Structures are given as C-alpha cells and as structure tokens.
C-alpha positions in Angstrom: 44.5 115.5 74.3 45.6 111.9 74.5 42.8 109.2 74.4 41.2 108.1 77.6 43.3 105.3 79.1 46.4 106.1 77.0 49.7 106.1 78.8 51.3 109.6 79.1 54.9 109.9 77.8 57.6 109.4 80.4 60.7 111.6 80.5 62.6 108.3 80.5 60.9 106.8 77.3 63.5 108.0 74.8 66.4 107.0 77.0 65.0 103.5 77.6 64.5 103.0 73.8 68.2 103.8 73.3 69.2 101.6 76.2 67.2 98.5 75.4 65.6 98.7 71.9 64.9 94.9 71.9 63.1 94.9 75.2 59.6 95.8 73.8 57.2 98.6 74.7 55.6 96.8 77.7 58.9 96.2 79.5 60.2 99.7 78.8 56.9 101.2 80.1 57.3 99.2 83.3 60.9 100.4 83.7 59.8 104.0 83.0 57.1 103.8 85.6 59.5 102.3 88.2 62.1 105.0 87.5 59.4 107.7 88.0 58.5 106.2 91.4 62.1 106.8 92.5 61.4 110.6 92.5 59.7 110.1 95.8 62.2 107.8 97.4 65.5 109.0 95.9 67.7 107.8 93.0 69.8 105.3 94.9 71.8 102.6 93.0 69.7 99.7 94.3 66.5 101.5 93.3 67.7 102.3 89.8 68.8 98.7 89.4 65.5 97.4 90.5 63.6 99.8 88.2 65.6 98.6 85.2 65.1 94.9 85.9 62.0 94.6 83.7 64.3 95.1 80.7 65.8 91.6 81.4 69.4 92.8 80.9 72.2 90.5 82.0 74.1 91.4 85.2 77.0 93.3 83.6 74.7 95.2 81.2 72.5 96.1 84.2 75.5 97.5 86.1 76.5 99.5 83.0 72.9 100.8 82.7 72.8 102.0 86.3 76.1 103.9 85.7 74.7 105.3 82.5 71.5 106.5 84.1 73.6 108.4 86.7 75.5 110.2 84.0 72.6 110.8 81.6 70.2 112.1 84.4 72.8 113.9 86.5 70.4 116.7 87.1 67.9 114.5 89.0 70.5 112.2 90.7 73.0 114.9 91.7 72.2 118.0 93.8 71.1 121.1 91.9 73.0 124.2 93.2 70.0 126.3 92.5 67.4 124.0 94.1 65.1 125.4 96.8 66.3 123.6 100.0 62.8 123.9 101.5 61.1 122.2 98.5 60.4 118.6 99.7 61.1 117.2 96.2 64.6 118.9 96.1 65.3 117.7 99.6 64.7 114.1 98.5 66.9 114.4 95.5 69.7 116.0 97.5 69.5 113.5 100.2 69.6 110.6 97.7 72.7 111.9 96.1 74.5 112.5 99.4 73.6 109.0 100.5 75.0 107.7 97.2 78.3 109.6 97.9 78.5 108.1 101.3 77.7 104.6 100.0 79.8 104.4 96.9 82.5 107.0 97.7 82.0 109.0 94.5 83.1 112.5 93.7 80.1 114.9 94.0 81.2 116.9 90.9 82.2 114.2 88.4 80.3 111.3 89.8 83.4 109.1 89.4 84.4 106.6 92.1 87.1 107.8 94.5 90.2 105.8 95.2 90.7 104.6 98.8 93.5 107.1 99.2 91.1 110.0 98.2 88.4 108.7 100.5 90.9 108.6 103.4 92.2 112.1 102.6 88.7 113.6 102.5 87.3 111.8 105.6 85.5 113.9 108.2 87.2 112.6 111.3 85.0 112.6 114.4 86.3 113.2 117.9 87.1 110.0 119.7 85.8 109.1 123.2 88.1 109.6 126.2 90.9 107.1 126.8 89.4 104.1 128.8 92.1 103.8 131.4 91.9 105.2 134.9 94.3 108.1 135.8 96.3 105.7 138.0 96.6 103.0 135.4 97.7 105.5 132.8 100.3 107.0 135.1 101.6 103.6 136.0 102.0 102.5 132.4 103.7 105.8 131.4 106.2 105.5 134.3 106.9 101.8 134.2 106.5 101.2 130.5 104.7 98.2 129.1 107.6 95.7 129.4 110.6 94.9 131.5 113.6 92.5 131.2 113.3 89.5 133.5 116.3 87.2 133.1 116.2 86.0 129.5 112.6 87.0 128.9 110.8 90.3 128.1 107.8 90.4 130.4 104.6 92.5 130.2 103.3 94.7 132.9 99.7 94.2 134.0 98.4 97.3 132.3 100.0 96.2 129.0 98.2 92.9 129.3 95.0 94.8 129.9 95.6 96.8 126.7 95.8 93.5 124.7 92.5 92.3 126.2 90.8 95.6 125.5 92.1 95.6 121.9 90.8 92.2 121.1 87.4 92.7 122.8 86.7 96.0 121.1 87.9 94.7 117.7 85.5 91.8 118.1 82.7 94.2 119.0 83.6 96.3 115.9 83.6 93.2 113.6 80.1 92.2 114.9 78.7 95.7 114.2 76.3 95.7 111.1 77.4 99.2 110.0 80.7 100.3 108.3 80.8 103.7 110.1 80.3 102.2 113.5 82.8 99.4 112.8 85.5 101.9 111.7 84.9 104.2 114.7 85.1 101.5 117.3 88.2 99.9 115.7 90.0 103.2 115.2 89.3 104.3 118.8 90.8 101.3 120.5 93.7 100.9 118.1 94.6 104.6 118.5 94.3 104.5 122.2 96.6 101.5 122.9 99.1 102.7 120.2 99.2 106.3 121.5 99.6 105.3 125.2 102.5 102.9 124.3 104.0 105.6 122.1 103.8 108.1 125.0 105.5 105.6 127.3 108.3 105.0 124.7 108.9 108.7 124.1 108.7 109.5 127.8 105.7 111.8 127.3 104.1 112.3 130.7 102.1 115.5 130.4 98.4 114.5 130.2 97.7 117.1 127.5 100.5 115.8 125.4 99.4 112.2 125.8 95.9 113.2 124.7 97.3 115.1 121.7 99.1 111.9 120.7 95.8 110.0 121.1 94.1 112.5 118.8 96.8 112.2 116.2 96.9 108.4 116.3 93.1 108.3 116.1 92.9 110.5 113.0 95.4 108.3 111.2 93.7 105.1 112.3 90.3 106.4 111.3 91.5 107.5 107.9 93.3 104.2 107.3 90.1 102.3 108.1 87.9 104.7 106.1 90.0 103.9 103.0 88.2 100.5 103.0 84.8 102.2 102.6 84.6 101.8 98.8 84.9 98.0 99.1 81.9 97.8 101.4 78.2 98.6 101.6 76.9 101.0 104.3 75.8 98.0 106.4 79.4 96.7 106.4 79.0 93.9 103.9 81.3 93.2 101.0 80.4 95.2 98.0 79.2 93.3 95.0 80.7 95.8 92.6 83.1 94.3 90.1 86.0 96.4 91.3 85.4 95.9 95.0 88.3 93.5 95.6 90.7 95.8 93.7 89.5 98.7 95.9 90.1 96.6 99.1 93.7 95.9 97.9 94.3 99.6 97.2 93.0 100.4 100.7 95.5 98.0 102.3 98.3 99.8 100.4 97.1 103.2 101.7 98.2 102.7 105.3 101.8 103.7 104.9 101.0 106.9 103.1 98.4 107.9 105.7 101.0 107.4 108.5 103.6 109.3 106.7 101.3 112.3 106.1 100.8 112.5 109.9 104.6 112.7 110.7 105.0 116.5 110.4 102.4 116.9 113.2 104.1 114.2 115.2 107.5 116.1 114.8 105.8 119.3 116.1 104.1 117.5 119.0 107.4 115.9 120.1 109.0 119.3 120.2 111.7 118.4 117.8 113.0 121.8 116.6 115.7 122.6 114.0 116.2 124.8 111.0 114.1 122.6 108.7 110.2 122.6 108.6 108.6 119.6 110.3 107.7 118.0 106.9 111.3 118.2 105.8 112.5 116.8 109.1 110.2 113.9 108.9 111.2 113.1 105.3 114.9 113.3 106.2 114.5 111.0 109.2 112.6 108.4 107.3 114.7 108.3 104.2 117.9 108.4 106.2 117.0 105.7 108.7 118.9 102.4 108.4 118.7 99.0 110.0 121.1 100.2 112.8 118.6 103.0 113.7 115.8 100.5 113.9 118.0 98.3 116.1 118.5 101.2 118.5 114.7 101.7 118.7 114.1 98.0 119.2 116.8 97.8 121.9 115.2 100.6 123.9 111.7 99.1 123.5 112.9 95.7 124.7 115.1 97.1 127.5 118.2 95.4 126.0 121.7 96.9 126.1 122.7 96.1 122.5 122.2 99.7 121.3 121.9 102.1 124.2 120.6 105.6 123.4 122.9 108.6 123.4 121.2 109.8 126.5 121.9 106.5 128.3 125.5 106.5 127.1 126.0 110.0 128.6 124.3 109.0 131.8 126.6 105.9 132.1 129.7 107.9 131.3 128.9 110.3 134.2 128.9 107.4 136.5 132.3 106.0 135.5 134.3 109.1 134.4 135.8 111.3 137.1 134.5 114.9 137.2 138.2 115.9 137.2 138.6 114.3 133.7 139.3 117.2 131.3 136.7 115.7 128.9 133.9 115.4 131.6 132.3 118.7 130.6 132.0 117.5 127.0 129.8 114.5 127.9 126.6 116.5 127.5 127.8 117.9 124.2 128.4 114.6 122.5 126.9 114.6 119.0 123.8 112.4 118.9 120.7 111.5 116.9 118.4 111.3 119.8 115.7 113.5 118.3 115.8 111.6 115.0 115.5 108.3 116.8 112.5 109.6 118.9 110.8 110.6 115.7 111.6 107.2 114.1 110.4 105.3 117.1 107.0 106.9 117.0 106.8 106.9 113.2 107.0 103.2 112.9 104.4 102.9 115.7 102.1 105.1 113.7 102.7 103.0 110.6 101.8 99.9 112.6 98.7 101.7 113.8 97.4 102.5 110.3 98.2 98.9 109.2 96.3 97.5 112.2 93.3 99.9 111.5 92.6 97.8 108.4 92.6 94.4 110.0 89.0 94.5 111.3 87.8 95.5 107.8 89.9 92.8 106.2 88.4 90.3 108.7 84.9 91.4 107.7 85.8 91.0 104.1 87.2 87.5 104.7 84.3 86.5 107.0 86.6 85.2 109.7 88.1 86.6 112.9 91.5 85.2 112.3 93.0 88.6 111.6 92.0 90.0 114.9 92.8 86.9 117.0 96.1 87.3 118.8 96.2 83.5 119.2 95.4 82.7 115.5 96.7 79.3 114.4 100.3 78.3 115.1 101.7 81.7 114.3 102.4 84.7 116.5 99.3 86.8 116.7 100.3 90.1 115.0 97.1 91.8 116.0 98.5 92.9 119.4 99.6 96.2 121.0 103.0 96.9 119.4 105.1 96.3 122.5 103.2 93.2 123.4 103.9 91.9 119.9 107.6 92.6 120.2 107.9 91.0 123.6 106.0 87.9 122.3 108.1 87.7 119.2 111.4 88.1 121.1 110.4 85.5 123.7 109.1 82.9 121.2 112.2 83.3 119.0 114.6 83.1 122.0 113.0 79.9 123.3 113.1 78.3 119.9 116.7 79.3 119.2 117.9 78.3 122.7 116.4 74.8 122.2 117.9 74.6 118.8 121.4 75.7 120.0 121.4 73.2 122.8 120.3 70.5 120.4 123.3 71.4 118.2 125.5 70.8 121.3 126.5 74.5 121.9 127.7 75.4 125.4 124.9 76.9 127.5 126.4 80.4 127.4 126.9 80.3 123.6 123.4 79.0 123.1 121.9 81.8 125.3 123.9 84.5 123.6 122.9 83.3 120.1 119.3 82.9 121.1 119.2 86.4 122.4 120.8 87.9 119.3 118.4 86.0 117.0 115.3 87.0 119.1 116.5 90.6 118.9 117.1 90.4 115.2 113.6 89.0 114.6 112.1 92.0 116.3 114.3 94.5 114.4 113.1 92.8 111.2 109.5 93.2 112.1 109.9 96.9 112.9 111.8 97.5 109.7 108.8 96.3 107.7 106.9 99.3 109.1 109.8 101.6 108.2 109.7 100.3 104.6 106.1 101.4 104.2 107.1 104.9 105.4 110.1 105.0 103.1 107.8 104.2 100.1 105.6 107.2 101.0 108.6 109.5 101.6 110.2 108.6 98.3 106.9 109.0 96.3 106.7 112.2 94.1 104.6 115.0 95.6 102.1 117.2 93.8 103.5 120.5 92.6 
C-alpha cells in the first residue's frame, strides 16, 4: 500500500517520461493529472494541448506531442468497436473522437488527416431548402431567360437582377455566420439555386420536377466543393492554426473542377441525352472533345448573339427560307448536329463555375475581407455574380471600352461597332473556356482501377 499522501501512478507517467525527460517530476505530474481529467470531457486536440502545457514545450514540439498522444493512446481517443454504448464513459470517448473527426477531418481508422478532395467525396450532403422564387417568377425566368439583346447591349431581365441581389445578400449572411457548417450550407444553397435556375433556362428545361432535380444536383456539387475547405478551418469557421492549413486551403481551391466533373454523368442522364455510350463515357467524350468553337456556340446562345447559331436554330431558319417543294426540304430535320453535346457542355461549364463559386465565401473568410463576394469589388468586373449576369456585364463592359477605343483610333462607326462586338464576345468566350479547362483537367486525370 502506498504511503499516505503519496501520488498514485498515472497511466500516462511512462509516456510523459519518454516525451519530456527534462521536464521534471512536478511538471510531468501536473500534465498527467490534466490528461486524466480529459477522460470526463473527451480527448479533443485543444484539451490535450492544454494538458501538456506544463511541460513547457515549444509550439512545434507541442503540436508533435498532441499528434503523438493520439497515436499512442488510440484506444482512449478513438472509438472502441467493443465499447458498451450505454456506458457513459464510453459515450464520452466516442463523442470526443467523432467531434475530432468533424473538426480536423481525419480518417476514423488511421487517424490521418484527409485531403480536401477526400473530405468532399465523403461529405454527408443535407437536403437544401426549397428554391426562394415564387412560381410566377420562376416561370417567367425560365420562359424569358435571364438576358436579352437590346441594340448593342446585353440587358438583364428583372428576375436575373433579383438573383444577383439574393446571391450577394445570402453570401454576406454566410460570411458572418460563426460556424463552418452553417456558412457552407447557406452559401451552397444560394449558389446552387441561382446556378440551377439559370442552367434550366439555358437548356430549356421547364418541367418543375426537372428544374428541382437540377437544383439538387447543383446543390450537392456546391456543398461538396465548399466542404473541401473544412480541413483549413475550425468548427467555428475561423482559420485553422495548423501548420498545413494554408496548403489545405490551396488544395481545396483546386478540388472544384474535379467535383463538377464527377457530377456530369448524373447531369447527362438528367438532360435525357441518350446514346450507345454510358453517361460517364458521354461526359468524358464531350469535355475532352470540346474546342474553343464549341464554347463560342454556347456563349453565342447565352448572349443571344447570332455569331454561332445552334443546329436547331439553323434548321428553324432554313424552314422559313427554303421552299417545301425543294427536294432537300425533307432532309432539314436530319442534318447532322452536335446539339446534345453542346447542351451537356453548356451546363457542364455552369456546374464548374458553381463549384468554383462555392469556395469564394470560405476564401473570403480566410482572407478576412468581403472582396471575393462583392460584385462591385474595386475597379474590376465582379466575378461573384450569377453566371449569365457575369457574361452580360463582361460583354457590355468590353464592348463599351473597345467602341471608345475604336472611335479614338479613327475607325468608321460601323467598323468600330463591329470590332467592339467581336471583342466583347471573345472576352466572354475566354471566360467560359477557363471553366472548361478545369473540367478537361479532371477528365484527363487517371482513374482508379
């Protein structure tokens, strides 16, 4: 029996002697007592770190000690498959480990940090709230589209302007939310909503159930793309102080294209594109085969310009100008076209823009500024905008600048107008092509197995 007043041995004594032999018995005893206290509160990283502070280790050594504790005492930190769920002590241990998984995004088996891509792929995606437009507003937007050509400008319809206002206000709400999960949910919902509605208008999807299916698909992609930033933040939405946090943030930014690409087979199915190839193969073929001319066709349709009319529009026009008596009239509807591929491409680049945009609120939180979610940021075009609004603004701004430039060079009015229109259009094509490039990277990447 130990003498009265003697300190009993702690299960952590030997471990602490190995960890900090120079710390001295008193400091190690204080650390051991603090670690034992965690049994009632759970072995979270912050608690472990605080318990080891009496050892007077420097910051990097303390970080290493916390990681070592998790590995060496896995049986108390990680869940025990044989534990009695109804035992309060087991419940505390289990809850602490699952909280740690959620906080640090670690693999529950190995205890190693997950990459942003793995976090995104394993995310449990909640169901988003219903779309925040009235039935009449939604119907009007789907029928009229977000933009129209008015002389030399691309103008926005009122509902498209409302989408921009809604996007900014909800993004600011998300940025001000002191919780990573809430921030990601609010951000993903509004970005998916405005993106899906505009995608439906572009693809001429009118059936409410199909529009909602697009919304669910875009939400899942946006939520996963935002969730990829989780390892770089604490649960309260603050920048993580971990040494690799910035690298994890950068990795998360790069994950957007791959997340969008993985959603394309479902998009192909939803659009009703049927051929001999499976949806995943169709999506890959469309993305890898798409060229700048295909992007130009998509942009021309979105901006209501006649540079690159669709095959459907060409056939429609031919029926108006070709006599039904013409021997070739019956062949007009049989003209070979790439309409399905262009429809997939049009919505694919929108999906890529959606996953990119889903990271902007988190990047703003990281930087401590709202510049990334301000459509009027500085002297540049605000890229945090609904996709069609961005393209309209980009076309109009480039057109106005190039028209003034052309007239300043002494070009005739007609030549200046023509060149300004071509350059405004080219600027939009270039912007869309950036999204295609991210999809091409994902499509060209080697697959498992």
